[in-house]
VEXLUMKOL-990216 format. One record per residue (C-alpha): residue number from 1; x, y, z. Coordinates in nm, 2 decimals, always signed. Example, Ala and Ser with C-alpha at 12.3 -4.5 7.8 and 13.67 -1.06 7.14 Angstrom:
BEGIN
kedren resi:1&c1:+1.23&c2:-0.45&c3:+0.78
kedren resi:2&c1:+1.37&c2:-0.11&c3:+0.71
end
This chain:
BEGIN
kedren resi:1&c1:-0.87&c2:-1.99&c3:+0.26
kedren resi:2&c1:-0.61&c2:-1.74&c3:+0.38
kedren resi:3&c1:-0.58&c2:-1.37&c3:+0.38
kedren resi:4&c1:-0.24&c2:-1.20&c3:+0.32
kedren resi:5&c1:-0.17&c2:-0.83&c3:+0.38
kedren resi:6&c1:+0.12&c2:-0.69&c3:+0.17
kedren resi:7&c1:+0.28&c2:-0.35&c3:+0.25
kedren resi:8&c1:+0.38&c2:-0.07&c3:+0.02
kedren resi:9&c1:+0.53&c2:-0.21&c3:-0.31
kedren resi:10&c1:+0.66&c2:+0.11&c3:-0.47
kedren resi:11&c1:+0.74&c2:-0.03&c3:-0.82
kedren resi:12&c1:+0.94&c2:-0.32&c3:-0.69
kedren resi:13&c1:+0.84&c2:-0.61&c3:-0.91
kedren resi:14&c1:+1.12&c2:-0.83&c3:-0.80
kedren resi:15&c1:+1.03&c2:-0.80&c3:-0.43
kedren resi:16&c1:+0.66&c2:-0.85&c3:-0.51
kedren resi:17&c1:+0.75&c2:-1.17&c3:-0.71
kedren resi:18&c1:+0.95&c2:-1.30&c3:-0.41
kedren resi:19&c1:+0.67&c2:-1.24&c3:-0.17
kedren resi:20&c1:+0.41&c2:-1.40&c3:-0.40
kedren resi:21&c1:+0.65&c2:-1.70&c3:-0.44
kedren resi:22&c1:+0.67&c2:-1.73&c3:-0.06
kedren resi:23&c1:+0.29&c2:-1.71&c3:+0.01
kedren resi:24&c1:+0.18&c2:-1.89&c3:-0.31
kedren resi:25&c1:-0.18&c2:-1.76&c3:-0.29
kedren resi:26&c1:-0.43&c2:-2.01&c3:-0.42
kedren resi:27&c1:-0.76&c2:-1.94&c3:-0.60
kedren resi:28&c1:-0.94&c2:-1.93&c3:-0.27
kedren resi:29&c1:-0.70&c2:-1.69&c3:-0.09
kedren resi:30&c1:-0.73&c2:-1.31&c3:-0.07
kedren resi:31&c1:-0.44&c2:-1.07&c3:-0.11
kedren resi:32&c1:-0.48&c2:-0.73&c3:+0.05
kedren resi:33&c1:-0.26&c2:-0.45&c3:-0.08
kedren resi:34&c1:-0.21&c2:-0.15&c3:+0.15
kedren resi:35&c1:-0.16&c2:+0.10&c3:-0.14
kedren resi:36&c1:+0.14&c2:+0.28&c3:-0.29
kedren resi:37&c1:+0.20&c2:+0.03&c3:-0.56
kedren resi:38&c1:+0.37&c2:+0.30&c3:-0.76
kedren resi:39&c1:+0.66&c2:+0.56&c3:-0.75
kedren resi:40&c1:+1.02&c2:+0.50&c3:-0.65
kedren resi:41&c1:+1.15&c2:+0.14&c3:-0.69
kedren resi:42&c1:+1.52&c2:+0.18&c3:-0.60
kedren resi:43&c1:+1.74&c2:+0.06&c3:-0.88
kedren resi:44&c1:+1.49&c2:-0.15&c3:-1.07
kedren resi:45&c1:+1.15&c2:+0.03&c3:-1.09
kedren resi:46&c1:+0.88&c2:-0.15&c3:-1.30
kedren resi:47&c1:+0.53&c2:+0.00&c3:-1.25
kedren resi:48&c1:+0.39&c2:-0.17&c3:-1.55
kedren resi:49&c1:+0.52&c2:-0.51&c3:-1.43
kedren resi:50&c1:+0.37&c2:-0.45&c3:-1.09
kedren resi:51&c1:+0.03&c2:-0.35&c3:-1.23
kedren resi:52&c1:+0.03&c2:-0.65&c3:-1.47
kedren resi:53&c1:+0.14&c2:-0.89&c3:-1.20
kedren resi:54&c1:-0.14&c2:-0.78&c3:-0.97
kedren resi:55&c1:-0.40&c2:-0.78&c3:-1.25
kedren resi:56&c1:-0.30&c2:-1.14&c3:-1.34
kedren resi:57&c1:-0.33&c2:-1.30&c3:-1.00
kedren resi:58&c1:-0.58&c2:-1.58&c3:-0.99
kedren resi:59&c1:-0.66&c2:-1.51&c3:-0.62
kedren resi:60&c1:-0.89&c2:-1.24&c3:-0.50
kedren resi:61&c1:-0.71&c2:-0.90&c3:-0.48
kedren resi:62&c1:-0.82&c2:-0.61&c3:-0.26
kedren resi:63&c1:-0.62&c2:-0.30&c3:-0.34
kedren resi:64&c1:-0.65&c2:-0.01&c3:-0.11
kedren resi:65&c1:-0.57&c2:+0.34&c3:-0.24
kedren resi:66&c1:-0.24&c2:+0.49&c3:-0.13
kedren resi:67&c1:-0.14&c2:+0.86&c3:-0.16
kedren resi:68&c1:+0.12&c2:+0.78&c3:-0.43
kedren resi:69&c1:-0.15&c2:+0.59&c3:-0.63
kedren resi:70&c1:-0.39&c2:+0.88&c3:-0.59
kedren resi:71&c1:-0.12&c2:+1.13&c3:-0.70
kedren resi:72&c1:-0.03&c2:+0.93&c3:-1.01
kedren resi:73&c1:-0.40&c2:+0.90&c3:-1.11
kedren resi:74&c1:-0.45&c2:+1.28&c3:-1.07
kedren resi:75&c1:-0.15&c2:+1.35&c3:-1.29
kedren resi:76&c1:-0.26&c2:+1.11&c3:-1.56
kedren resi:77&c1:-0.60&c2:+1.28&c3:-1.57
kedren resi:78&c1:-0.43&c2:+1.63&c3:-1.58
kedren resi:79&c1:-0.18&c2:+1.53&c3:-1.85
kedren resi:80&c1:-0.43&c2:+1.37&c3:-2.09
kedren resi:81&c1:-0.69&c2:+1.63&c3:-2.02
kedren resi:82&c1:-0.47&c2:+1.88&c3:-2.20
kedren resi:83&c1:-0.45&c2:+1.93&c3:-2.57
kedren resi:84&c1:-0.15&c2:+1.74&c3:-2.70
kedren resi:85&c1:+0.04&c2:+2.05&c3:-2.80
kedren resi:86&c1:+0.01&c2:+2.18&c3:-2.44
kedren resi:87&c1:+0.12&c2:+1.87&c3:-2.25
kedren resi:88&c1:+0.50&c2:+1.96&c3:-2.28
kedren resi:89&c1:+0.43&c2:+2.27&c3:-2.07
kedren resi:90&c1:+0.29&c2:+2.07&c3:-1.78
kedren resi:91&c1:+0.51&c2:+2.04&c3:-1.47
kedren resi:92&c1:+0.69&c2:+1.70&c3:-1.47
kedren resi:93&c1:+0.55&c2:+1.43&c3:-1.24
kedren resi:94&c1:+0.74&c2:+1.43&c3:-0.92
kedren resi:95&c1:+0.83&c2:+1.06&c3:-0.93
kedren resi:96&c1:+0.94&c2:+0.81&c3:-1.20
kedren resi:97&c1:+0.61&c2:+0.61&c3:-1.25
kedren resi:98&c1:+0.44&c2:+0.83&c3:-1.51
kedren resi:99&c1:+0.72&c2:+0.83&c3:-1.76
kedren resi:100&c1:+0.79&c2:+0.46&c3:-1.71
kedren resi:101&c1:+0.42&c2:+0.38&c3:-1.76
kedren resi:102&c1:+0.39&c2:+0.61&c3:-2.06
kedren resi:103&c1:+0.69&c2:+0.43&c3:-2.23
kedren resi:104&c1:+0.49&c2:+0.11&c3:-2.25
kedren resi:105&c1:+0.12&c2:+0.20&c3:-2.23
kedren resi:106&c1:-0.10&c2:+0.39&c3:-2.47
kedren resi:107&c1:-0.33&c2:+0.67&c3:-2.36
kedren resi:108&c1:-0.64&c2:+0.45&c3:-2.32
kedren resi:109&c1:-0.44&c2:+0.22&c3:-2.09
kedren resi:110&c1:-0.31&c2:+0.50&c3:-1.89
kedren resi:111&c1:-0.66&c2:+0.65&c3:-1.84
kedren resi:112&c1:-0.79&c2:+0.30&c3:-1.75
kedren resi:113&c1:-0.53&c2:+0.27&c3:-1.48
kedren resi:114&c1:-0.63&c2:+0.61&c3:-1.34
kedren resi:115&c1:-0.99&c2:+0.50&c3:-1.34
kedren resi:116&c1:-0.91&c2:+0.19&c3:-1.15
kedren resi:117&c1:-0.71&c2:+0.39&c3:-0.89
kedren resi:118&c1:-0.99&c2:+0.64&c3:-0.87
kedren resi:119&c1:-1.24&c2:+0.37&c3:-0.77
kedren resi:120&c1:-1.02&c2:+0.20&c3:-0.50
kedren resi:121&c1:-1.14&c2:+0.20&c3:-0.14
kedren resi:122&c1:-0.98&c2:+0.41&c3:+0.12
kedren resi:123&c1:-1.04&c2:+0.15&c3:+0.40
kedren resi:124&c1:-1.15&c2:-0.21&c3:+0.42
kedren resi:125&c1:-1.33&c2:-0.37&c3:+0.72
kedren resi:126&c1:-1.31&c2:-0.75&c3:+0.74
kedren resi:127&c1:-1.37&c2:-1.02&c3:+0.99
kedren resi:128&c1:-1.16&c2:-1.34&c3:+1.01
kedren resi:129&c1:-1.17&c2:-1.59&c3:+1.29
kedren resi:130&c1:-1.39&c2:-1.36&c3:+1.51
kedren resi:131&c1:-1.13&c2:-1.08&c3:+1.48
kedren resi:132&c1:-1.23&c2:-0.75&c3:+1.32
kedren resi:133&c1:-0.97&c2:-0.58&c3:+1.10
kedren resi:134&c1:-0.94&c2:-0.24&c3:+0.95
kedren resi:135&c1:-0.70&c2:-0.19&c3:+0.66
kedren resi:136&c1:-0.60&c2:+0.15&c3:+0.52
kedren resi:137&c1:-0.30&c2:+0.31&c3:+0.37
kedren resi:138&c1:-0.18&c2:+0.55&c3:+0.64
kedren resi:139&c1:-0.44&c2:+0.55&c3:+0.92
kedren resi:140&c1:-0.76&c2:+0.36&c3:+0.99
kedren resi:141&c1:-1.07&c2:+0.51&c3:+1.14
kedren resi:142&c1:-1.37&c2:+0.37&c3:+1.32
kedren resi:143&c1:-1.63&c2:+0.30&c3:+1.05
kedren resi:144&c1:-1.90&c2:+0.44&c3:+1.28
kedren resi:145&c1:-1.73&c2:+0.78&c3:+1.28
kedren resi:146&c1:-1.84&c2:+1.07&c3:+1.08
kedren resi:147&c1:-1.74&c2:+1.08&c3:+0.71
kedren resi:148&c1:-1.38&c2:+1.17&c3:+0.69
kedren resi:149&c1:-1.16&c2:+1.34&c3:+0.42
kedren resi:150&c1:-0.96&c2:+1.11&c3:+0.19
kedren resi:151&c1:-0.64&c2:+1.25&c3:+0.33
kedren resi:152&c1:-0.73&c2:+1.11&c3:+0.68
kedren resi:153&c1:-0.68&c2:+0.76&c3:+0.53
kedren resi:154&c1:-0.41&c2:+0.84&c3:+0.27
kedren resi:155&c1:-0.18&c2:+1.04&c3:+0.50
kedren resi:156&c1:-0.33&c2:+1.03&c3:+0.85
kedren resi:157&c1:-0.41&c2:+1.31&c3:+1.09
kedren resi:158&c1:-0.20&c2:+1.52&c3:+1.33
kedren resi:159&c1:-0.22&c2:+1.28&c3:+1.62
kedren resi:160&c1:-0.05&c2:+0.98&c3:+1.45
kedren resi:161&c1:+0.16&c2:+0.90&c3:+1.76
kedren resi:162&c1:-0.15&c2:+0.85&c3:+1.97
kedren resi:163&c1:-0.30&c2:+0.64&c3:+1.69
kedren resi:164&c1:+0.00&c2:+0.41&c3:+1.67
kedren resi:165&c1:-0.01&c2:+0.36&c3:+2.05
kedren resi:166&c1:-0.39&c2:+0.31&c3:+2.09
kedren resi:167&c1:-0.53&c2:+0.21&c3:+1.75
kedren resi:168&c1:-0.90&c2:+0.19&c3:+1.69
kedren resi:169&c1:-1.08&c2:+0.02&c3:+1.98
kedren resi:170&c1:-1.24&c2:-0.31&c3:+1.89
kedren resi:171&c1:-1.03&c2:-0.35&c3:+1.57
kedren resi:172&c1:-0.69&c2:-0.47&c3:+1.46
kedren resi:173&c1:-0.55&c2:-0.23&c3:+1.21
kedren resi:174&c1:-0.29&c2:-0.28&c3:+0.93
kedren resi:175&c1:-0.14&c2:+0.03&c3:+0.77
kedren resi:176&c1:+0.15&c2:+0.13&c3:+0.55
kedren resi:177&c1:+0.27&c2:+0.47&c3:+0.44
kedren resi:178&c1:+0.51&c2:+0.55&c3:+0.73
kedren resi:179&c1:+0.83&c2:+0.36&c3:+0.71
kedren resi:180&c1:+0.87&c2:+0.13&c3:+1.01
kedren resi:181&c1:+1.22&c2:+0.27&c3:+1.07
kedren resi:182&c1:+1.04&c2:+0.58&c3:+1.21
kedren resi:183&c1:+0.97&c2:+0.37&c3:+1.52
kedren resi:184&c1:+1.32&c2:+0.28&c3:+1.61
kedren resi:185&c1:+1.31&c2:+0.47&c3:+1.94
kedren resi:186&c1:+0.94&c2:+0.41&c3:+2.01
kedren resi:187&c1:+0.84&c2:+0.25&c3:+2.34
kedren resi:188&c1:+0.48&c2:+0.21&c3:+2.22
kedren resi:189&c1:+0.56&c2:-0.12&c3:+2.04
kedren resi:190&c1:+0.82&c2:-0.34&c3:+1.89
kedren resi:191&c1:+0.96&c2:-0.49&c3:+1.57
kedren resi:192&c1:+0.84&c2:-0.84&c3:+1.52
kedren resi:193&c1:+1.16&c2:-0.95&c3:+1.35
kedren resi:194&c1:+1.47&c2:-0.75&c3:+1.25
kedren resi:195&c1:+1.51&c2:-0.40&c3:+1.39
kedren resi:196&c1:+1.43&c2:-0.11&c3:+1.16
kedren resi:197&c1:+1.32&c2:-0.32&c3:+0.86
kedren resi:198&c1:+1.05&c2:-0.56&c3:+0.98
kedren resi:199&c1:+0.68&c2:-0.53&c3:+1.07
kedren resi:200&c1:+0.62&c2:-0.31&c3:+1.37
kedren resi:201&c1:+0.33&c2:-0.38&c3:+1.62
kedren resi:202&c1:+0.21&c2:-0.17&c3:+1.90
kedren resi:203&c1:+0.20&c2:-0.29&c3:+2.26
kedren resi:204&c1:-0.17&c2:-0.32&c3:+2.25
kedren resi:205&c1:-0.14&c2:-0.56&c3:+1.95
kedren resi:206&c1:-0.40&c2:-0.37&c3:+1.75
kedren resi:207&c1:-0.18&c2:-0.17&c3:+1.50
kedren resi:208&c1:+0.06&c2:-0.33&c3:+1.26
kedren resi:209&c1:+0.29&c2:-0.10&c3:+1.05
kedren resi:210&c1:+0.37&c2:-0.28&c3:+0.72
kedren resi:211&c1:+0.59&c2:-0.03&c3:+0.52
kedren resi:212&c1:+0.94&c2:-0.17&c3:+0.56
kedren resi:213&c1:+1.10&c2:+0.07&c3:+0.31
kedren resi:214&c1:+1.03&c2:-0.12&c3:-0.01
kedren resi:215&c1:+1.13&c2:+0.10&c3:-0.31
kedren resi:216&c1:+1.42&c2:+0.26&c3:-0.12
kedren resi:217&c1:+1.78&c2:+0.13&c3:-0.10
kedren resi:218&c1:+1.80&c2:-0.14&c3:+0.17
kedren resi:219&c1:+1.43&c2:-0.15&c3:+0.21
kedren resi:220&c1:+1.21&c2:-0.46&c3:+0.22
kedren resi:221&c1:+0.86&c2:-0.57&c3:+0.12
kedren resi:222&c1:+0.66&c2:-0.73&c3:+0.40
kedren resi:223&c1:+0.36&c2:-0.95&c3:+0.41
kedren resi:224&c1:+0.16&c2:-1.12&c3:+0.69
kedren resi:225&c1:-0.10&c2:-1.40&c3:+0.70
kedren resi:226&c1:-0.40&c2:-1.29&c3:+0.89
kedren resi:227&c1:-0.50&c2:-1.64&c3:+1.01
kedren resi:228&c1:-0.16&c2:-1.76&c3:+1.13
kedren resi:229&c1:+0.04&c2:-1.44&c3:+1.19
kedren resi:230&c1:+0.32&c2:-1.59&c3:+0.97
kedren resi:231&c1:+0.54&c2:-1.31&c3:+0.83
kedren resi:232&c1:+0.72&c2:-1.29&c3:+0.49
kedren resi:233&c1:+0.99&c2:-1.05&c3:+0.36
kedren resi:234&c1:+1.17&c2:-0.98&c3:+0.04
end
């Protein structure tokens, strides 16, 4: 049994397929998605394909809510909450996902997707090989802390630089949201493979940044095996 963490997908079905081909998850494996399955997608966005691919995997899938996922769900509820003759007056969704989904899905399917997103966890706590892990979209928080706002997990808090340097004591954290290229001048950690477009890990070894720009021109999708540390890119 293996666990694989996959960074922000952002509508990129081709890159997701490439990663899945590389890791070949079995029935007994678990795939952890750090959120932001939707929006953007560079030249070939396919939110329906991404959602169907994830839904059809035979392994266990743990999908963590991202800020783009949450925004899409909120817009779906707002749009279909209006009378049909008033929907055209609603502001357009900021990204491409809503229209691309609406071209292929009926109202019931759109609302079902929004319901699924609404129920996604903001953070997961797991233990593998005596290591304790926290997984969240933008920033992890100690589970023993007071109840936090959803935005603390979806977008982080003001002191993100300190978080990337120190992490959460006692845990190894995996996050997406912030493109790893942001760390190109950072002395608090290093890229594990190629500069600017590979997984970034802090010097304490307890924060991994997994958003390698997938969905943007020149960006990559990244994955890592929790048991072995093996890394995969598309």
